[in-house]
C-alpha positions as CSV (number, residue, x, y, z in Angstrom):
1,M,0.0,0.0,0.0
2,E,1.2,3.5,-0.9
3,F,0.7,6.7,1.0
4,G,-0.5,10.2,0.1
5,L,-1.5,13.5,1.5
6,F,-4.6,15.5,0.7
7,V,-4.8,19.3,1.1
8,Q,-7.7,21.6,0.6
9,G,-7.1,25.1,2.1
10,Y,-8.9,24.7,5.4
11,V,-9.5,28.1,7.0
12,P,-11.9,27.8,10.0
13,E,-13.4,30.9,11.5
14,S,-11.5,30.2,14.8
15,R,-8.2,30.7,13.0
16,R,-9.4,33.9,11.3
17,R,-10.4,35.4,14.6
18,T,-6.8,35.3,15.8
19,D,-4.9,35.7,12.6
20,P,-5.9,38.5,10.1
21,E,-3.8,36.7,7.4
22,A,-5.2,33.2,8.2
23,E,-6.1,32.4,4.6
24,H,-2.6,33.2,3.3
25,H,-0.9,31.3,6.1
26,A,-3.1,28.3,5.6
27,L,-2.4,28.0,1.9
28,V,1.4,28.5,2.3
29,E,1.6,26.0,5.2
30,E,-0.1,23.4,3.1
31,T,2.5,23.7,0.4
32,E,5.1,23.1,3.1
33,Y,3.2,19.9,4.2
34,V,3.5,18.6,0.6
35,I,7.2,19.5,0.4
36,Q,7.8,17.6,3.7
37,A,5.7,14.7,2.5
38,D,7.9,14.5,-0.6
39,R,11.0,14.3,1.6
40,S,9.4,11.8,3.9
41,G,8.7,9.2,1.2
42,F,5.0,9.8,0.6
43,K,4.2,8.9,-3.0
44,Y,1.1,11.2,-3.7
45,A,-0.2,14.6,-2.9
46,W,-3.7,15.6,-3.9
47,A,-5.0,19.1,-4.1
48,S,-8.7,19.9,-4.0
49,E,-10.7,22.1,-6.3
50,H,-13.6,23.7,-4.4
51,H,-15.6,26.8,-4.9
52,F,-17.7,28.9,-2.5
53,L,-17.0,26.5,0.5
54,D,-16.2,29.1,3.2
55,E,-13.9,27.8,5.9
56,Y,-14.0,24.2,4.6
57,S,-11.9,24.7,1.5
58,H,-10.3,27.8,0.0
59,L,-8.2,25.9,-2.5
60,S,-10.0,26.8,-5.7
61,A,-7.2,27.4,-8.3
62,N,-5.5,24.1,-7.7
63,D,-3.9,24.1,-11.2
64,V,-1.8,27.1,-10.1
65,Y,-1.1,25.5,-6.7
66,L,0.1,22.2,-8.3
67,G,2.3,24.1,-10.8
68,Y,4.1,25.6,-7.9
69,L,4.5,22.2,-6.2
70,A,5.8,20.7,-9.4
71,H,8.8,22.9,-9.0
72,A,9.0,22.7,-5.3
73,T,9.1,18.9,-5.1
74,E,11.2,16.2,-6.6
75,R,9.6,12.7,-6.4
76,I,6.1,12.9,-5.1
77,H,3.3,12.5,-7.6
78,L,0.9,15.5,-7.7
79,G,-2.8,14.9,-8.3
80,S,-5.9,17.0,-8.9
81,G,-8.3,16.0,-6.3
82,I,-10.2,17.1,-8.4
83,F,-10.2,19.0,-11.7
84,N,-13.9,19.5,-12.4
85,P,-14.5,18.8,-16.1
86,L,-18.2,19.9,-16.2
87,P,-18.3,22.4,-19.0
88,P,-20.2,25.1,-17.0
89,V,-17.3,24.9,-14.5
90,N,-14.3,24.3,-16.6
91,H,-14.3,23.7,-20.4
92,P,-13.0,20.2,-21.0
93,V,-10.4,21.3,-23.5
94,K,-9.0,23.7,-20.9
95,V,-8.8,20.9,-18.4
96,A,-7.0,18.7,-20.9
97,E,-4.5,21.4,-21.5
98,K,-3.9,22.0,-17.8
99,V,-3.3,18.2,-17.3
100,A,-0.8,18.0,-20.1
101,M,1.0,21.1,-19.0
102,L,1.3,19.9,-15.4
103,D,2.5,16.5,-16.7
104,H,5.4,18.3,-18.4
105,L,6.2,20.6,-15.5
106,S,6.3,17.7,-13.0
107,G,8.3,15.4,-15.3
108,G,5.5,12.9,-15.6
109,R,4.4,13.0,-12.0
110,F,0.9,14.3,-12.6
111,E,-2.2,12.3,-11.7
112,F,-5.6,13.4,-13.2
113,G,-8.4,13.1,-10.7
114,S,-11.8,14.2,-11.9
115,G,-15.3,14.4,-10.3
116,R,-18.6,16.3,-10.2
117,G,-18.0,18.6,-7.2
118,A,-18.7,18.6,-3.5
119,G,-22.4,19.1,-3.3
120,S,-25.3,21.3,-4.2
121,H,-23.9,24.6,-2.7
122,E,-20.9,24.4,-4.9
123,I,-22.2,22.8,-8.1
124,L,-25.5,24.6,-8.4
125,G,-23.6,27.9,-8.3
126,F,-22.5,27.0,-11.8
127,L,-25.8,25.4,-12.9
128,P,-28.6,27.9,-12.3
129,G,-32.0,26.4,-12.5
130,V,-30.8,22.8,-11.9
131,T,-32.3,21.3,-8.8
132,D,-31.2,17.7,-9.1
133,M,-27.5,17.0,-8.5
134,N,-27.8,13.8,-10.5
135,A,-27.9,16.0,-13.6
136,T,-24.1,16.4,-13.2
137,K,-23.6,12.6,-13.7
138,E,-24.8,12.8,-17.3
139,I,-22.5,15.7,-18.1
140,W,-19.5,14.0,-16.6
141,E,-20.3,10.7,-18.4
142,E,-20.5,12.6,-21.7
143,T,-17.1,14.2,-21.1
144,I,-14.7,11.8,-19.4
145,A,-13.9,9.6,-22.3
146,E,-12.9,12.5,-24.5
147,F,-9.8,13.4,-22.6
148,P,-7.6,10.5,-23.9
149,K,-8.6,11.4,-27.4
150,M,-7.6,15.1,-26.9
151,W,-4.2,13.9,-25.5
152,L,-3.4,11.1,-27.9
153,Q,-4.9,12.1,-31.2
154,D,-2.6,14.4,-33.3
155,E,-5.6,16.4,-34.2
156,Y,-8.5,15.9,-31.9
157,Q,-11.4,14.7,-33.9
158,G,-13.8,17.1,-32.2
159,F,-17.0,16.5,-30.3
160,K,-20.6,17.3,-30.6
161,G,-22.6,16.4,-27.5
162,K,-25.6,17.5,-25.5
163,H,-23.7,19.7,-23.1
164,W,-20.6,20.9,-25.1
165,S,-19.1,20.8,-28.6
166,L,-15.8,21.5,-30.3
167,P,-14.7,21.3,-33.9
168,P,-11.6,19.4,-34.8
169,R,-8.5,21.1,-33.3
170,K,-5.0,20.3,-32.1
171,V,-5.1,20.2,-28.3
172,L,-1.7,21.3,-27.0
173,P,0.5,20.4,-25.4
174,K,0.4,16.7,-25.5
175,P,1.2,14.9,-22.3
176,Y,4.8,14.1,-21.4
177,G,6.3,10.9,-22.8
178,G,3.7,9.7,-25.3
179,A,1.2,8.2,-22.9
180,H,-1.2,10.1,-20.6
181,P,-1.5,10.6,-16.9
182,A,-3.4,8.0,-14.8
183,M,-7.1,8.9,-14.6
184,W,-9.0,8.8,-11.3
185,Y,-12.6,9.5,-10.2
186,A,-13.5,11.0,-6.8
187,A,-16.1,8.8,-5.2
188,G,-18.2,9.9,-2.3
189,S,-20.9,7.2,-2.3
190,P,-20.3,3.4,-2.5
191,P,-22.0,2.8,-6.0
192,S,-19.5,5.2,-7.5
193,Y,-16.6,2.8,-6.8
194,A,-18.0,0.1,-9.1
195,M,-18.9,2.7,-11.7
196,A,-15.3,3.9,-11.8
197,G,-14.0,0.3,-11.9
198,K,-16.1,-0.4,-15.0
199,K,-14.5,2.5,-16.7
200,G,-10.9,1.5,-15.7
201,L,-10.5,4.5,-13.5
202,G,-8.7,4.7,-10.2
203,V,-10.8,5.8,-7.3
204,L,-10.2,8.7,-5.0
205,G,-12.2,7.4,-2.1
206,F,-13.6,10.2,0.2
207,S,-16.2,8.0,1.9
208,I,-16.4,8.7,5.6
209,Q,-16.8,5.2,7.0
210,K,-14.8,2.8,9.2
211,V,-12.5,0.2,7.7
212,S,-14.9,-2.8,8.2
213,D,-17.7,-0.9,6.5
214,M,-15.5,-0.1,3.5
215,E,-14.2,-3.6,2.8
216,W,-17.2,-4.6,0.7
217,V,-17.0,-1.3,-1.2
218,L,-13.4,-2.0,-2.1
219,D,-14.3,-5.5,-3.1
220,S,-17.0,-4.1,-5.4
221,Y,-14.4,-1.9,-7.1
222,K,-11.9,-4.8,-7.5
223,N,-14.6,-7.0,-9.0
224,A,-15.8,-4.4,-11.4
225,I,-12.4,-3.5,-12.7
226,K,-11.6,-7.1,-13.7
227,E,-14.0,-6.5,-16.6
228,A,-13.2,-2.9,-17.2
229,E,-13.7,-1.2,-20.5
230,P,-11.2,1.6,-19.9
231,V,-12.0,5.1,-21.2
232,G,-8.3,5.8,-21.1
233,G,-5.2,4.2,-22.7
234,F,-4.9,1.7,-19.7
235,V,-6.7,0.4,-16.7
236,N,-5.7,2.3,-13.5
237,D,-6.5,-0.5,-11.0
238,N,-6.0,1.6,-8.0
239,V,-8.2,2.7,-5.1
240,M,-7.2,5.4,-2.7
241,V,-8.9,5.9,0.7
242,T,-8.7,8.9,3.0
243,S,-8.4,9.1,6.7
244,T,-7.6,11.6,9.5
245,A,-4.1,11.0,10.9
246,I,-2.4,12.2,14.0
247,C,0.9,10.6,15.0
248,A,3.0,11.6,18.0
249,E,5.7,10.1,20.1
250,T,3.2,8.7,22.7
251,H,-0.4,7.7,22.6
252,A,-1.3,10.2,25.2
253,K,0.3,13.1,23.3
254,A,-1.6,12.1,20.1
255,V,-4.9,12.0,21.9
256,E,-4.2,15.4,23.5
257,I,-3.5,16.9,20.1
258,A,-6.7,15.4,18.7
259,V,-8.8,16.7,21.5
260,G,-7.4,20.2,21.0
261,G,-7.8,20.2,17.2
262,G,-11.4,21.1,16.8
263,L,-12.1,18.0,14.7
264,N,-15.8,18.2,15.3
265,Y,-16.0,21.5,13.4
266,L,-14.3,20.2,10.3
267,Q,-16.6,17.2,10.3
268,S,-19.6,19.4,10.7
269,L,-18.5,21.5,7.7
270,L,-17.9,18.4,5.7
271,F,-21.6,17.3,6.1
272,R,-22.7,20.9,5.6
273,Y,-21.2,21.1,2.1
274,H,-21.1,17.4,1.0
275,D,-24.8,16.9,1.0
276,T,-24.5,14.1,-1.5
277,F,-22.5,11.9,1.0
278,P,-24.4,9.3,2.9
279,R,-25.2,10.9,6.3
280,P,-24.7,8.6,9.3
281,D,-27.2,8.6,12.1
282,G,-26.6,11.3,14.7
283,I,-25.0,13.9,12.3
284,P,-26.8,17.2,13.0
285,E,-27.9,19.7,10.4
286,W,-25.8,22.8,10.0
287,P,-25.5,25.2,11.8
288,E,-25.8,22.8,14.7
289,L,-22.4,21.2,15.3
290,L,-21.1,17.8,16.3
291,P,-20.2,17.9,20.0
292,E,-16.6,18.8,20.8
293,Y,-14.4,15.8,20.8
294,T,-13.3,14.7,24.3
295,E,-10.6,12.2,25.1
296,E,-13.3,9.6,25.4
297,I,-14.7,10.4,22.0
298,I,-11.2,10.3,20.4
299,E,-10.6,6.9,22.0
300,L,-13.9,5.6,20.7
301,L,-13.1,6.9,17.1
302,I,-9.8,5.1,17.3
303,A,-11.4,1.9,18.5
304,E,-14.1,2.1,15.8
305,E,-11.4,2.6,13.1
306,L,-12.8,6.0,12.2
307,M,-9.5,7.8,12.6
308,I,-5.8,7.0,12.7
309,C,-4.3,8.3,15.9
310,G,-1.5,7.2,18.3
311,D,2.2,6.5,18.6
312,P,4.1,5.2,15.6
313,D,3.5,1.5,16.5
314,E,-0.3,2.1,16.9
315,V,-0.5,4.1,13.7
316,F,1.4,1.3,11.9
317,R,-1.2,-1.2,13.0
318,Q,-4.1,1.1,12.0
319,C,-2.6,1.6,8.5
320,K,-2.1,-2.1,8.1
321,R,-5.9,-2.5,8.6
322,W,-6.5,-0.4,5.5
323,E,-4.0,-2.5,3.6
324,Q,-5.7,-5.7,4.7
325,A,-9.0,-4.2,3.6
326,G,-7.7,-3.9,0.0
327,A,-6.7,-0.2,-0.3
328,D,-3.9,0.5,-2.7
329,Q,-3.2,3.9,-1.3
330,L,-4.0,5.6,2.1
331,S,-4.1,9.3,1.9
332,F,-4.2,11.6,5.0
333,G,-6.4,14.7,4.9
334,L,-4.2,17.4,6.3
335,P,-4.6,19.9,7.9
336,I,-7.5,19.1,10.1
337,G,-7.3,21.9,12.5
338,I,-4.3,20.9,14.5
339,G,-1.2,23.2,14.6
340,Y,1.6,23.5,12.1
341,E,4.3,21.9,14.2
342,D,2.1,18.9,15.2
343,T,1.0,18.4,11.6
344,M,4.6,18.4,10.4
345,N,5.6,16.0,13.1
346,T,2.8,13.6,12.0
347,I,4.2,13.7,8.4
348,K,7.7,13.1,9.6
349,L,6.9,10.3,12.0
350,I,4.8,8.5,9.4
351,G,7.6,8.9,6.9
352,E,10.2,7.5,9.3
353,H,8.3,4.7,11.1
354,I,5.3,3.6,9.0
355,I,5.9,4.1,5.3
356,P,9.2,2.1,5.1
357,K,7.5,-0.9,6.7
358,I,4.4,-1.0,4.5
359,D,5.4,0.6,1.1
360,T,8.6,-1.3,0.3
361,D,8.5,-0.7,-3.5
362,P,10.3,2.5,-4.6
363,V,8.3,2.7,-7.9
364,H,5.0,4.6,-7.9
365,R,2.2,2.3,-8.8
366,T,0.8,4.5,-11.5
367,T,4.2,4.8,-13.1
368,R,3.8,1.2,-14.2
369,F,0.6,2.0,-16.0
370,R,2.5,4.4,-18.2
371,H,5.9,3.9,-19.8
372,A,7.8,2.6,-16.7
373,E,11.1,2.5,-18.6
374,T,11.0,6.3,-19.2
375,R,9.9,7.3,-15.7
């Protein structure tokens, strides 16, 4: 199993009350987390694209952000988590161009994650008059298979669809090295995993469930991808799952950090904006918040495998559970409200004590799907 980091520009109101430049500091700090993850042996870094999601995510122009990281890092693969290819949000040709450009700037380290957006507050801002979020599925389905054609055809044959059209044109630049970046789909609900598998896409799994509840979902993906009809030039048999992670020198210190991190606020914001996610029982409607996490709640979340938290030995065992469940990549959503030094320490400890024991292959998994001999 490989390891990744997921950043999104989290700027809670509590931080803004004490820091007039909180937004700037948050965005800059998150680049430093990715740079440290590169040094610590993480293989992937994913950057969100969200719009209008106050506090929860201020990382909207992730193409600019990833361009900076392409120069600031050396080995880590950089992924769009996501680029939104719905034509009312981003014209598909512009998305194809950005992907290919980032592929060049990163030396073939770019990973193309796509999706349909976080929820109604975000997406319906671009689709006035639409009341059903399922409408975005049809638009995405119409669009996703055109990207490999834009990248690999000398002159793209053009497209005339229900939601967008383009006459034949040369879409430039072409991706680096003759192939195209691995393609992924951001899945928030269990049925999306099998759908992605049937299309030969890797999954960026943002489901908020414990390990045991996700095992059948991962199985459904692995079964579906066995009979994939890939929309791209290859099958990206690859499922990434996300989790909260806090690692410290002792269990007691890790729990103390978690209690002071305001994790309940981030979770409340998640369900505020991701209204297409399955909502577990007991999750209140915004603006009501989840109760503040006490030491007892943190211990319960650890026991229920809903967060990764502890000393390095404990975190190792918790990560192994995801590997046993069938995850190909475990990506940690950072930051989560805890401070800069504690976040950096988590990245360093995972890089020193956990990654070398679990990810023993120096070659990135998606490198093999492209031209491994040139990467």
